[in-house]
C-alpha positions in Angstrom: -1.7 5.1 -20.1 1.4 3.0 -21.0 3.4 4.6 -18.2 0.6 4.0 -15.7 0.2 0.4 -16.8 3.9 -0.2 -16.5 3.9 1.4 -13.1 1.0 -0.7 -11.9 2.7 -3.9 -13.2 5.9 -2.9 -11.4 3.9 -2.4 -8.1 2.3 -5.8 -8.7 5.6 -7.7 -9.2 7.8 -5.8 -6.7 5.7 -3.8 -4.1 8.7 -2.4 -2.3 7.6 1.2 -1.8 4.2 2.6 -1.0 4.8 6.0 -2.7 2.0 6.6 -5.2 3.9 8.9 -7.6 5.4 7.2 -10.7 8.6 9.1 -9.8 8.9 7.1 -6.6 9.0 3.8 -8.4 12.6 2.4 -8.2 14.6 1.3 -11.1 14.4 -2.2 -9.8 10.6 -2.1 -9.8 10.5 -0.7 -13.4 12.8 -3.6 -14.5 10.7 -6.2 -12.7 7.6 -4.8 -14.4 9.2 -5.0 -17.8 10.3 -8.6 -17.2 6.8 -9.5 -16.1 5.3 -8.0 -19.3 7.8 -9.9 -21.5 7.0 -13.1 -19.6 3.2 -12.5 -20.0 3.7 -12.1 -23.7 5.7 -15.3 -23.9 3.0 -17.2 -21.9 0.3 -15.9 -24.3 2.3 -17.3 -27.2 3.5 -20.7 -25.8 1.5 -21.2 -22.6 -1.4 -23.5 -22.0 -5.0 -22.4 -22.2 -5.2 -21.9 -18.5 -2.0 -19.8 -18.3 -3.3 -17.6 -21.2 -6.5 -17.1 -19.3 -4.6 -16.1 -16.2 -2.5 -13.6 -18.1 -5.5 -12.0 -19.8 -7.2 -11.8 -16.4 -4.3 -10.0 -14.8 -3.9 -7.7 -17.8 -7.6 -6.7 -17.8 -7.6 -6.3 -14.0 -5.0 -3.5 -14.3 -6.5 -1.8 -17.3 -9.2 0.3 -15.6 -6.7 2.0 -13.4 -4.5 3.3 -16.2 -6.8 6.1 -17.3 -5.9 8.7 -14.6 -4.3 11.9 -15.8 -2.3 12.3 -12.6 1.1 10.6 -12.4 0.0 8.1 -9.8 0.1 4.3 -9.4 -1.2 3.3 -6.0 -0.4 -0.2 -4.9 -4.1 -0.8 -4.0 -5.0 -0.7 -7.7 -3.2 -4.0 -8.3 -5.4 -6.0 -5.9 -7.6 -7.5 -8.5 -4.6 -8.6 -10.6 -2.9 -10.2 -7.5 -4.9 -13.4 -7.7 -4.0 -14.5 -11.2 -0.5 -13.2 -10.8 0.0 -15.3 -7.6 -1.3 -18.4 -9.4 1.1 -17.8 -12.3 4.1 -17.2 -10.0 3.2 -20.4 -8.0 3.0 -22.4 -11.2 6.4 -21.0 -12.3 8.0 -21.8 -8.9 6.7 -25.4 -8.9 7.8 -25.9 -12.5 11.4 -24.7 -11.8 11.5 -26.8 -8.7 10.3 -29.9 -10.6 12.8 -29.3 -13.4 15.7 -28.8 -11.1 14.8 -31.9 -9.0 14.4 -34.0 -12.2 17.8 -32.8 -13.4 19.5 -33.7 -10.1 17.9 -37.1 -10.0 18.8 -37.8 -13.6 22.4 -37.0 -13.0 22.7 -38.8 -9.7 24.5 -41.7 -11.4 26.8 -39.7 -13.6 27.5 -36.8 -11.3 29.4 -37.0 -8.0 27.3 -36.7 -4.9 29.2 -33.7 -3.7 28.3 -31.8 -6.9 24.7 -32.6 -6.5 24.7 -31.5 -2.9 26.5 -28.3 -3.9 23.8 -27.4 -6.5 21.1 -28.2 -4.0 22.9 -26.1 -1.4 23.2 -23.1 -3.8 19.5 -23.3 -4.6 18.6 -23.5 -1.0 20.8 -20.5 -0.2 19.3 -18.5 -3.0 15.8 -19.2 -1.7 16.8 -18.2 1.8 18.3 -15.0 0.6 15.2 -14.2 -1.4 13.0 -15.0 1.6 15.2 -12.8 3.9 15.0 -9.9 1.4 11.2 -10.2 1.2 10.9 -10.3 4.9 13.1 -7.3 5.3 11.2 -5.3 2.7 7.9 -6.3 4.3 9.1 -5.2 7.7 10.3 -1.9 6.4 7.0 -1.3 4.6 5.1 -2.1 7.8 7.3 0.4 9.8 6.8 3.1 7.1 3.0 2.4 7.1 2.8 2.6 10.9 4.7 5.9 11.0 2.5 7.4 8.2 -0.7 6.4 9.8 0.2 7.3 13.4 -1.6 10.7 13.3 -4.8 9.0 12.2 -4.5 6.4 15.0 -4.2 9.3 17.5 -7.3 10.9 16.0 -9.3 7.8 16.1 -8.3 6.6 19.5 -7.7 9.7 21.6 -10.2 12.3 20.3 -13.4 10.4 21.4 -12.2 10.5 25.0 -12.2 14.3 24.9 -15.2 14.8 22.5 -17.7 11.9 23.2 -20.2 13.2 20.6 -20.5 15.6 17.7 -23.8 16.9 16.4 -24.6 16.1 12.8 -23.2 18.5 10.2 -20.7 19.6 12.8 -17.0 20.1 12.5 -14.1 19.1 14.7 -11.8 22.2 14.7 -8.3 21.2 15.8 -6.0 23.9 16.9 -2.3 23.2 16.3 -3.1 19.9 14.7 -0.8 17.6 12.8 -3.4 16.5 10.2 -2.3 18.9 7.5 -2.3 16.3 4.6 -5.3 15.3 2.6 -8.4 16.4 4.5 -10.4 13.4 3.1 -8.4 11.0 5.4 -9.2 13.0 8.6 -12.8 13.3 7.6 -13.0 9.6 6.9 -11.6 8.8 10.4 -14.1 11.1 12.1 -17.0 9.9 10.1 -16.1 6.3 10.9 -15.5 6.8 14.6 -18.7 8.8 15.2 -20.7 7.0 12.6 -21.9 10.2 10.8 -21.0 10.9 7.3 -21.9 14.6 7.7 -18.9 15.4 10.0 -15.7 17.1 8.8 -12.4 18.1 10.3 -10.7 21.5 10.2 -7.0 21.3 11.0 -5.4 24.6 12.0 -1.6 25.0 11.9 0.2 27.4 14.1 0.1 30.1 11.4 -3.6 29.6 10.8 -4.3 29.9 14.5 -2.4 33.2 14.7 -4.4 34.4 11.7 -7.6 33.8 13.7 -9.0 30.6 12.3 -12.6 30.2 11.0 -15.7 31.2 13.0 -17.0 28.5 15.3 -20.5 27.4 14.6 -23.0 25.9 17.2 -22.5 22.4 16.0 -18.7 22.6 16.0 -16.4 21.1 18.6 -13.1 22.7 19.2 -10.0 21.0 20.6 -6.3 21.8 21.0 -3.7 19.3 20.2 -0.5 19.2 22.3 2.3 16.8 22.8 0.3 15.3 25.7 -2.8 14.8 23.6 -6.1 16.6 23.0 -7.4 19.3 25.3 -11.0 20.5 24.9 -12.2 23.9 26.1 -14.9 24.0 28.7 -17.4 25.3 26.1 -16.2 24.2 22.7 -19.4 25.1 20.8 -19.3 28.9 21.6 -19.2 31.2 18.6 -16.4 33.7 17.9 
């Protein structure tokens, strides 16, 4: 549980990678999670009542997702903690800004104007660099997500043109398919598109096709997947 909790906190603070395994969390993310944990403890000790409430809220929101036996920490499990965490981060950013501005204003008489402008310039540059890094990481994550979900986009948008309807309790048997990951995702796509929770997908790789594949039942629909899209036989419900 401590490893899972730390991993979830790391994903909350620095959601750089979408990999769910704890082994895919970077050293930078682990460090960010540790810093956030230390900051949370400090706020519980010296923070206001509202900040303590937010810290407890964030901590309890992560707790239910630390009980898994598998070494996973999906980023979606931090959603409930994102609200209090965002409020705390916003409060911290405003506090730092107010402190720096008050310091610069207080030293305006004693310090030379070039020095004050230099400090303000450095702060502005640091903010721009941070914003640029965040934008770059976000764009990279979006590209990775688009590439990872492309097969399911194909399944959702192109299959209905070839197979307009599927009988209940039927299967979509795809020869030479590219959906060889978790079957639950293919099933979810088909059930959503055809609005029938009884439907399933059977993806057959080239080796499985050569081995013969499963018998085709009357309610099944058979399609072949090629580089040019789906191809449906003339009679896809015939039995073998």
